[in-house]
C-alpha positions as CSV (number, residue, x, y, z in Angstrom):
1,M,128.3,-5.1,-44.4
2,T,125.1,-4.6,-46.4
3,P,121.6,-3.9,-45.0
4,T,120.1,-7.0,-43.4
5,A,116.6,-5.9,-42.4
6,P,113.7,-7.5,-44.3
7,D,112.6,-4.2,-45.9
8,A,116.1,-3.6,-47.0
9,L,116.6,-7.1,-48.4
10,C,113.4,-6.8,-50.5
11,L,114.8,-3.7,-52.1
12,S,118.2,-5.3,-52.9
13,P,118.8,-6.2,-56.5
14,V,118.5,-9.8,-57.5
15,W,121.5,-11.7,-58.7
16,K,121.0,-10.7,-62.3
17,Q,121.0,-7.0,-61.3
18,H,124.2,-7.6,-59.3
19,V,125.7,-9.0,-62.4
20,W,124.7,-6.0,-64.5
21,F,126.2,-3.6,-62.0
22,G,129.4,-5.7,-62.0
23,L,129.6,-5.9,-65.8
24,I,129.2,-2.2,-66.2
25,G,132.0,-1.7,-63.7
26,L,134.2,-4.2,-65.6
27,V,133.6,-2.4,-68.9
28,G,134.7,0.9,-67.3
29,T,137.7,-0.8,-65.7
30,G,138.7,-2.3,-69.1
31,W,138.6,1.2,-70.6
32,L,140.6,2.5,-67.7
33,W,143.2,-0.2,-68.2
34,F,143.4,0.5,-71.9
35,A,144.1,4.2,-71.1
36,M,146.8,3.6,-68.5
37,S,148.5,0.4,-69.7
38,R,151.0,2.2,-72.0
39,H,152.5,4.8,-69.7
40,G,151.3,3.8,-66.2
41,I,149.2,5.6,-63.7
42,G,149.2,9.4,-63.6
43,L,151.5,10.8,-60.9
44,S,151.2,14.3,-59.4
45,P,153.2,15.8,-56.5
46,D,150.6,14.3,-54.1
47,S,151.0,10.9,-55.8
48,V,154.7,11.0,-55.3
49,G,154.2,11.8,-51.7
50,Y,151.9,8.7,-51.3
51,L,154.3,6.4,-53.2
52,A,157.3,7.7,-51.1
53,V,155.4,6.9,-47.9
54,A,154.5,3.5,-49.2
55,Q,158.1,2.8,-50.1
56,H,159.3,3.9,-46.7
57,L,156.8,1.6,-45.1
58,L,158.1,-1.3,-47.2
59,E,161.6,-0.4,-46.0
60,G,160.5,-0.4,-42.4
61,K,161.1,3.3,-41.9
62,G,157.5,4.1,-40.9
63,F,155.3,7.0,-42.1
64,L,157.9,9.3,-43.6
65,S,157.5,11.8,-46.5
66,Y,159.7,11.8,-49.6
67,R,161.9,14.4,-47.7
68,G,162.4,12.0,-44.8
69,E,160.2,14.0,-42.5
70,P,157.1,12.7,-40.6
71,F,154.2,12.3,-42.9
72,V,151.4,14.7,-41.7
73,L,149.9,16.4,-44.7
74,Q,147.5,13.5,-45.4
75,P,146.1,10.7,-43.4
76,P,148.0,7.3,-43.6
77,L,145.5,4.8,-45.0
78,Y,146.0,5.2,-48.8
79,P,149.8,4.8,-48.7
80,L,149.4,1.9,-46.2
81,V,147.1,0.1,-48.7
82,I,149.6,0.7,-51.5
83,A,152.4,-0.7,-49.3
84,T,150.4,-3.7,-48.4
85,I,149.6,-4.6,-52.0
86,S,153.3,-4.0,-52.9
87,F,154.4,-6.3,-50.1
88,L,151.9,-9.1,-51.0
89,L,152.5,-9.0,-54.8
90,G,156.2,-7.9,-54.8
91,S,155.3,-5.0,-57.1
92,T,156.5,-1.4,-57.1
93,P,154.3,1.2,-55.4
94,A,153.3,2.8,-58.7
95,T,152.2,-0.6,-60.2
96,S,150.3,-1.3,-57.0
97,A,148.5,2.1,-57.1
98,L,147.4,1.3,-60.7
99,L,146.1,-2.1,-59.7
100,I,144.3,-0.6,-56.7
101,N,142.6,2.0,-58.8
102,L,141.3,-0.6,-61.3
103,L,139.8,-2.6,-58.4
104,L,138.4,0.4,-56.8
105,F,136.8,1.6,-60.0
106,V,134.8,-1.5,-60.6
107,A,133.8,-1.6,-56.9
108,V,132.6,2.0,-57.0
109,A,130.5,1.3,-60.0
110,Y,129.0,-1.8,-58.5
111,F,128.2,-0.4,-55.1
112,S,126.9,2.8,-56.7
113,G,124.3,0.6,-58.5
114,R,123.5,-1.1,-55.2
115,L,123.0,2.3,-53.5
116,A,121.0,3.7,-56.3
117,I,118.5,0.8,-56.4
118,L,118.0,1.0,-52.6
119,I,117.2,4.7,-52.8
120,T,115.3,4.9,-56.1
121,K,113.8,1.4,-56.2
122,S,114.2,1.6,-60.0
123,F,116.5,-0.8,-61.8
124,P,116.7,1.4,-65.0
125,I,117.7,4.4,-62.9
126,S,120.3,2.3,-61.1
127,I,121.8,1.2,-64.5
128,A,121.9,4.9,-65.5
129,V,123.7,5.7,-62.3
130,C,126.3,2.9,-63.0
131,I,126.8,4.1,-66.5
132,S,127.1,7.7,-65.2
133,V,129.8,6.5,-62.8
134,I,132.0,4.8,-65.4
135,L,131.6,7.7,-67.9
136,G,131.6,10.4,-65.2
137,V,134.3,13.0,-65.7
138,P,135.3,13.3,-62.0
139,I,135.4,9.5,-61.3
140,T,137.5,8.8,-64.3
141,W,139.8,11.8,-63.6
142,V,140.6,10.7,-60.0
143,S,141.1,7.1,-61.2
144,V,143.8,7.8,-63.7
145,F,146.0,9.3,-61.0
146,A,147.5,7.7,-57.8
147,W,145.2,9.7,-55.6
148,S,143.3,8.8,-52.5
149,E,139.9,10.1,-53.7
150,I,138.7,6.9,-55.4
151,L,139.2,5.0,-52.1
152,F,137.5,7.7,-50.2
153,I,134.5,7.6,-52.6
154,L,134.1,3.8,-52.2
155,L,134.2,4.1,-48.4
156,T,131.6,6.9,-48.5
157,I,129.3,4.8,-50.7
158,L,129.6,1.8,-48.3
159,A,128.8,4.1,-45.4
160,F,125.7,5.3,-47.2
161,L,124.6,1.7,-47.8
162,N,124.8,0.9,-44.1
163,L,123.2,4.2,-43.1
164,I,120.2,3.3,-45.3
165,G,120.1,-0.1,-43.8
166,F,120.0,1.5,-40.3
167,V,117.2,3.8,-41.4
168,S,115.2,0.8,-42.6
169,S,115.9,-1.6,-39.7
170,K,117.2,0.5,-36.8
171,D,119.7,-2.3,-36.4
172,K,122.7,-0.9,-34.4
173,K,125.0,-3.2,-36.4
174,D,124.4,-1.2,-39.5
175,L,125.2,2.0,-37.7
176,L,128.3,0.4,-36.3
177,V,129.6,-0.6,-39.7
178,C,128.6,2.8,-41.1
179,S,130.8,4.4,-38.4
180,L,133.7,2.1,-39.2
181,Y,133.6,3.0,-42.9
182,L,133.5,6.7,-42.0
183,A,136.4,6.2,-39.6
184,C,138.4,4.6,-42.5
185,S,137.4,7.5,-44.8
186,C,138.8,10.0,-42.3
187,M,142.0,8.0,-42.4
188,V,142.1,8.4,-46.2
189,R,141.3,12.1,-46.4
190,Y,140.9,14.7,-43.7
191,A,137.8,15.7,-45.5
192,G,136.2,12.6,-44.0
193,L,135.7,14.7,-40.9
194,F,133.0,16.6,-42.8
195,S,131.5,13.4,-44.0
196,V,131.2,12.4,-40.4
197,F,129.5,15.8,-39.7
198,S,127.0,15.4,-42.5
199,F,126.1,11.9,-41.3
200,L,125.8,13.2,-37.7
201,L,123.5,16.0,-38.9
202,F,121.3,13.4,-40.6
203,L,121.1,11.3,-37.5
204,I,120.1,14.3,-35.5
205,L,117.3,15.2,-38.0
206,M,116.1,11.6,-38.5
207,P,112.7,11.2,-36.9
208,G,111.1,8.3,-35.1
209,E,113.3,7.7,-32.0
210,R,113.3,8.6,-28.4
211,L,115.7,11.4,-27.5
212,Q,117.7,9.2,-25.0
213,K,118.1,6.4,-27.4
214,K,119.1,8.7,-30.2
215,T,121.6,10.5,-28.0
216,Y,123.2,7.2,-27.1
217,R,123.6,6.2,-30.7
218,I,124.9,9.5,-31.8
219,V,127.6,9.5,-29.1
220,A,128.6,5.9,-30.1
221,F,128.7,6.9,-33.8
222,L,130.8,10.0,-33.1
223,Y,133.3,8.0,-30.9
224,I,133.8,5.2,-33.4
225,S,134.0,7.3,-36.5
226,S,136.3,10.0,-35.1
227,L,138.6,8.0,-32.8
228,P,141.3,6.8,-35.3
229,I,141.7,10.2,-37.0
230,S,141.8,11.9,-33.6
231,L,144.7,9.7,-32.6
232,W,146.4,10.5,-35.9
233,I,145.9,14.2,-35.5
234,L,147.4,14.0,-31.9
235,R,150.4,12.2,-33.4
236,N,150.8,15.0,-36.0
237,Y,150.7,17.7,-33.4
238,I,153.3,15.9,-31.3
239,L,155.6,15.5,-34.3
240,S,155.1,18.7,-36.2
241,G,153.2,21.1,-33.9
242,T,150.3,21.2,-36.4
243,P,147.2,19.0,-36.6
244,F,147.2,18.7,-40.4
245,G,150.7,19.8,-41.4
246,P,151.8,23.3,-42.6
247,R,149.3,25.0,-44.9
248,T,149.7,28.0,-47.2
249,M,147.2,30.9,-47.0
250,A,144.6,31.1,-49.8
251,S,145.2,33.5,-52.8
252,L,141.8,33.2,-54.5
253,R,139.0,35.5,-53.9
254,P,135.5,34.1,-52.9
255,N,134.0,35.1,-56.3
256,E,136.8,33.2,-58.1
257,I,136.1,30.2,-55.9
258,I,132.4,30.4,-56.7
259,F,133.1,30.5,-60.4
260,L,135.3,27.4,-60.1
261,F,132.5,25.6,-58.3
262,F,130.0,26.2,-61.1
263,D,132.7,25.5,-63.8
264,T,133.3,22.1,-62.3
265,F,129.6,21.2,-61.8
266,S,128.7,22.4,-65.3
267,G,131.6,20.3,-66.7
268,W,130.0,17.2,-65.3
269,F,126.7,17.6,-67.1
270,I,126.8,20.3,-69.7
271,V,130.0,22.0,-70.7
272,Q,132.8,23.7,-68.8
273,T,131.8,27.3,-68.5
274,D,135.4,28.6,-69.0
275,A,135.0,27.4,-72.6
276,L,132.3,30.1,-73.0
277,Q,133.2,33.6,-73.9
278,N,129.8,35.1,-73.7
279,D,129.1,36.4,-70.2
280,I,125.3,36.4,-70.7
281,I,125.3,32.7,-71.6
282,L,127.6,32.0,-68.7
283,I,125.2,33.7,-66.2
284,L,122.3,31.8,-67.7
285,I,124.0,28.5,-67.2
286,L,124.9,29.3,-63.6
287,I,121.3,30.3,-62.9
288,F,120.0,27.1,-64.5
289,L,122.4,24.9,-62.6
290,T,121.5,26.5,-59.3
291,F,117.7,26.2,-60.0
292,A,117.9,22.6,-61.2
293,V,119.9,21.3,-58.3
294,S,118.0,23.3,-55.7
295,T,114.6,22.2,-57.1
296,A,115.7,18.5,-57.2
297,C,116.8,18.7,-53.6
298,I,113.8,20.6,-52.3
299,Y,111.2,18.4,-54.0
300,Q,112.7,15.2,-52.5
301,I,113.7,16.4,-49.1
302,K,110.8,14.4,-47.4
303,D,112.4,11.2,-48.6
304,T,114.7,10.2,-45.7
305,N,117.2,8.4,-47.9
306,I,117.5,11.3,-50.4
307,L,117.8,13.7,-47.4
308,S,121.0,11.9,-46.3
309,L,122.5,12.4,-49.8
310,V,121.4,16.1,-50.0
311,I,122.9,16.9,-46.6
312,F,126.2,15.2,-47.6
313,V,126.3,17.1,-51.0
314,F,125.8,20.5,-49.3
315,T,128.0,19.9,-46.3
316,Y,130.9,18.6,-48.3
317,S,130.6,21.4,-50.9
318,L,130.5,23.9,-48.1
319,F,133.6,22.4,-46.6
320,V,135.5,22.7,-49.9
321,F,134.4,26.3,-50.3
322,I,135.3,27.4,-46.7
323,S,138.7,25.6,-46.8
324,S,139.5,27.2,-50.2
325,V,138.8,30.6,-48.8
326,R,141.1,29.8,-45.9
327,F,143.9,27.8,-47.4
328,A,145.7,27.5,-50.7
329,Y,145.7,24.0,-52.3
330,D,144.7,22.7,-55.7
331,P,142.0,24.9,-57.3
332,I,138.5,23.6,-57.0
333,D,138.1,21.0,-59.7
334,N,137.0,17.5,-60.5
335,R,139.3,16.0,-57.9
336,L,138.2,18.1,-54.9
337,L,134.5,17.8,-55.7
338,S,134.5,14.2,-56.9
339,P,133.1,12.7,-53.7
340,V,129.7,14.5,-54.2
341,F,129.3,13.4,-57.8
342,I,127.6,10.0,-57.2
343,P,125.2,11.3,-54.5
344,L,124.3,14.2,-56.7
345,V,123.7,12.0,-59.7
346,I,121.4,9.8,-57.7
347,V,119.5,12.8,-56.4
348,L,119.0,14.3,-60.0
349,L,118.1,11.0,-61.6
350,N,115.7,10.1,-58.9
351,F,114.1,13.5,-59.3
352,S,113.7,12.9,-63.0
353,N,112.1,9.5,-62.3
354,K,109.8,10.5,-59.4
355,V,108.8,14.1,-60.3
356,L,109.6,15.0,-63.9
357,Y,108.5,11.8,-65.6
358,P,105.1,11.6,-63.9
359,Y,104.5,15.2,-64.9
360,L,105.4,14.6,-68.5
361,K,103.1,11.5,-68.6
362,S,100.2,13.7,-67.6
363,K,101.0,16.3,-70.3
364,V,102.2,14.5,-73.4
365,S,101.4,11.4,-75.5
366,S,103.1,8.1,-75.2
367,S,105.1,8.6,-78.4
368,A,106.2,12.0,-77.2
369,Q,107.2,10.5,-73.9
370,S,109.5,8.1,-75.6
371,R,111.1,10.8,-77.6
372,L,111.7,13.0,-74.6
373,I,113.2,10.1,-72.6
374,I,115.6,9.4,-75.5
375,L,116.4,13.1,-75.8
376,G,117.1,13.3,-72.1
377,A,119.4,10.3,-72.2
378,V,121.3,11.8,-75.1
379,I,121.7,15.1,-73.3
380,W,122.7,13.4,-70.0
381,F,125.4,11.1,-71.5
382,T,126.8,13.0,-74.6
383,H,129.1,15.3,-72.7
384,P,130.5,12.7,-70.3
385,V,131.1,10.2,-73.2
386,L,133.0,12.8,-75.2
387,S,135.0,14.0,-72.2
388,T,135.8,10.5,-71.0
389,L,136.9,9.3,-74.4
390,T,139.1,12.4,-74.8
391,L,140.7,11.9,-71.5
392,G,141.3,8.2,-72.0
393,F,143.0,8.7,-75.4
394,E,145.0,11.5,-74.0
395,V,146.2,9.3,-71.1
396,R,147.1,6.5,-73.5
397,Q,148.9,8.6,-76.0
398,E,150.8,11.0,-73.7
399,G,150.5,9.7,-70.1
400,K,149.7,11.9,-67.1
401,G,151.9,13.7,-64.6
402,Y,155.4,12.4,-64.1
403,H,154.6,9.4,-66.3
404,A,153.9,11.7,-69.2
405,I,156.1,11.5,-72.3
406,Y,157.5,15.1,-71.8
407,W,158.7,14.2,-68.3
408,Q,160.1,10.8,-69.3
409,T,162.0,12.3,-72.3
410,S,163.1,15.5,-70.5
411,P,166.6,16.6,-71.6
412,T,167.0,18.6,-68.3
413,L,166.3,15.4,-66.3
414,A,168.7,13.4,-68.5
415,Q,171.5,15.9,-67.6
416,V,170.5,15.9,-63.9
417,R,170.8,12.1,-63.8
418,Q,174.2,12.2,-65.6
419,A,175.5,14.9,-63.2
420,R,173.8,13.6,-60.1
421,E,176.9,12.9,-58.0
422,R,178.2,16.4,-58.6
423,L,174.9,18.1,-58.0
424,I,174.2,16.5,-54.6
425,R,177.4,18.0,-53.2
426,L,175.5,21.2,-52.7
427,P,171.9,21.9,-51.6
428,I,169.5,21.8,-54.5
429,Y,166.4,24.0,-55.1
430,T,163.8,23.4,-57.8
431,N,160.3,24.4,-58.8
432,D,159.3,20.7,-58.8
433,P,160.9,18.8,-55.9
434,E,158.5,15.8,-56.1
435,G,159.3,15.3,-59.8
436,L,163.0,15.5,-59.1
437,Y,162.6,13.0,-56.3
438,F,160.6,10.5,-58.4
439,L,162.4,10.8,-61.7
440,A,166.0,11.4,-60.5
441,H,166.0,10.2,-56.9
442,I,167.2,13.6,-55.6
443,R,165.8,15.3,-52.6
444,A,165.6,19.1,-53.2
445,E,164.1,22.1,-51.6
446,H,161.3,24.1,-53.2
447,L,162.1,27.6,-54.4
448,P,161.2,30.1,-51.6
449,F,157.8,31.6,-52.4
450,R,158.8,34.8,-50.6
451,F,162.0,36.8,-51.0
452,R,164.6,35.9,-48.4
453,S,167.7,38.1,-48.2
454,T,169.7,35.2,-46.7
455,W,168.9,32.8,-49.6
456,P,170.6,30.4,-50.1
457,E,171.4,30.0,-46.5
458,S,174.2,27.6,-47.3
459,G,176.0,30.2,-49.4
460,Q,175.9,28.2,-52.6
461,A,173.4,25.9,-54.1
462,Y,172.2,24.5,-57.4
463,L,168.9,25.5,-58.9
464,I,167.0,23.3,-61.4
465,R,164.1,24.9,-63.1
466,F,161.5,23.0,-65.2
467,K,159.4,25.0,-67.7
468,H,156.4,22.7,-67.3
469,A,156.5,22.1,-63.5
470,Y,153.3,21.5,-61.6
471,R,153.7,24.8,-59.9
472,G,154.5,26.7,-63.0
473,G,157.8,28.0,-64.5
474,C,158.5,30.2,-61.5
475,L,160.5,32.7,-63.5
476,D,159.1,35.6,-61.5
477,I,160.3,33.9,-58.3
478,I,163.8,33.4,-59.7
479,E,164.0,37.1,-60.9
480,G,163.0,38.2,-57.4
481,L,165.7,36.0,-55.8
482,R,168.4,37.7,-57.9
483,Q,168.3,40.5,-55.3
484,A,170.0,38.2,-52.8
485,A,172.0,35.9,-55.0
486,D,173.9,35.6,-58.2
487,I,172.1,33.0,-60.4
488,K,174.4,31.8,-63.1
489,P,173.2,29.4,-65.8
490,L,175.2,26.3,-66.2
491,A,173.1,24.4,-68.7
492,Q,170.0,25.3,-70.7
493,F,167.6,22.9,-72.4
494,S,164.3,23.0,-74.3
495,D,162.4,22.2,-71.1
496,G,164.5,23.8,-68.3
497,E,167.8,25.1,-67.0
498,I,170.4,24.3,-64.3
499,Y,171.9,27.2,-62.4
500,L,174.6,27.7,-59.8
501,V,173.4,30.1,-57.1
502,T,175.8,32.0,-55.0
503,H,174.8,34.4,-52.2
504,K,176.1,37.9,-53.0
505,S,178.1,38.1,-49.8
506,L,180.3,35.2,-51.1
507,L,180.9,36.6,-54.6
508,A,184.3,37.9,-53.6
509,S,185.3,34.4,-52.2
510,P,186.6,31.6,-54.4
511,T,183.9,29.0,-55.4
512,L,184.1,26.1,-53.0
513,V,182.6,23.4,-55.3
514,P,183.8,22.8,-58.8
515,H,181.2,23.2,-61.5
């Protein structure tokens, strides 16, 4: 639902502007299709988890992980959407995920333009936002993989559209639809709870309403936006004893996390700081980024619509930081921070339009203004263009994740498929269980991260190690496990090995399974 109040309608783009937003989105989607059409959508361990749940739904088995256990690590909406598309089109979950990402990509670009013109009231700035989206490093990155972030981003943008409609009209229908979009975002990613918190904080700070009326609306907003995820969390606790599934404790220090933050943000607009070897230049870039973003936010904080974006950017970023300190998951990168990219772009471009440009007009001549605007556009778009083109051609030439050429042509996997019936007679351990499941249809246990004197508990097991696994080669883990078990190589290949593992207490006994 889009804003319906008269004030909101007069700010909405005319049909030609709608067409421009859609065309820009289609251009980006065409490039995305060109990149992924040869090898398919990128697949990471999380992607395999989503596709496995979707497949189990199609088979009528419910929300089960690839290991056949209750699915609790992520919310259910994204795999449910994949399963629905697969059911309607008769396509595989991987193909459905690719189609979903193409549709979501054009939708994100289109509605980003809608959101930008409502906030900035400038069609050129809205076009710049649209182009920034299709060229944006984080949006493209999350779109070439079967990940839930792109759906989460779309739902967040739609929630903002209706929130702004509510600010303009005070129409409770806009707040209702905003709550529903946020409820759906929570069912896509648990991080949606922090989106709810940021919107809640904005509603509390929003002026112009009586306390009793504001309290009623806030309670209704909280109830609607948090009810579905609350029920899902209750279900998780009943099935697994944890609200969000088991989590590993963090291994990164706060200073390392802060560096990853700045490295990601600088990679969106300037250059990734890890490419710089000079500490002084690195510090200067970090100071400049902090100053630029803080200044843009402070100068516009009186604008109610901009305030909603600023609160979201800081709240969501704080969530990522705190959770990274507490738990270990993917390092802070384009994927984790991608939901703040579009709000941040709108804030920065609006600052350039409303603050920097009027200042320049008062200081320089008209010809100099034109040159500065062109220079600013070149600086703003050069790095994203180069990064996006590089990523696109890399995806087209090599593929990503388990659809990459090196996985598809793996000699280790070829041997595993050939010896599958023999291997599954014993428990199997590997440093990439999701890859083994997706590429060889074998369920395996992950190598234990900590030494266990009883490993392998079954006495004997097979161990399959991939040199280019998502979690690394894990040679150090295998060496540590030799204290408990004899690890005998059965086959060695250019990209991995297959071992027979026997607990040392059984070495005197005859081998139970032929190998």
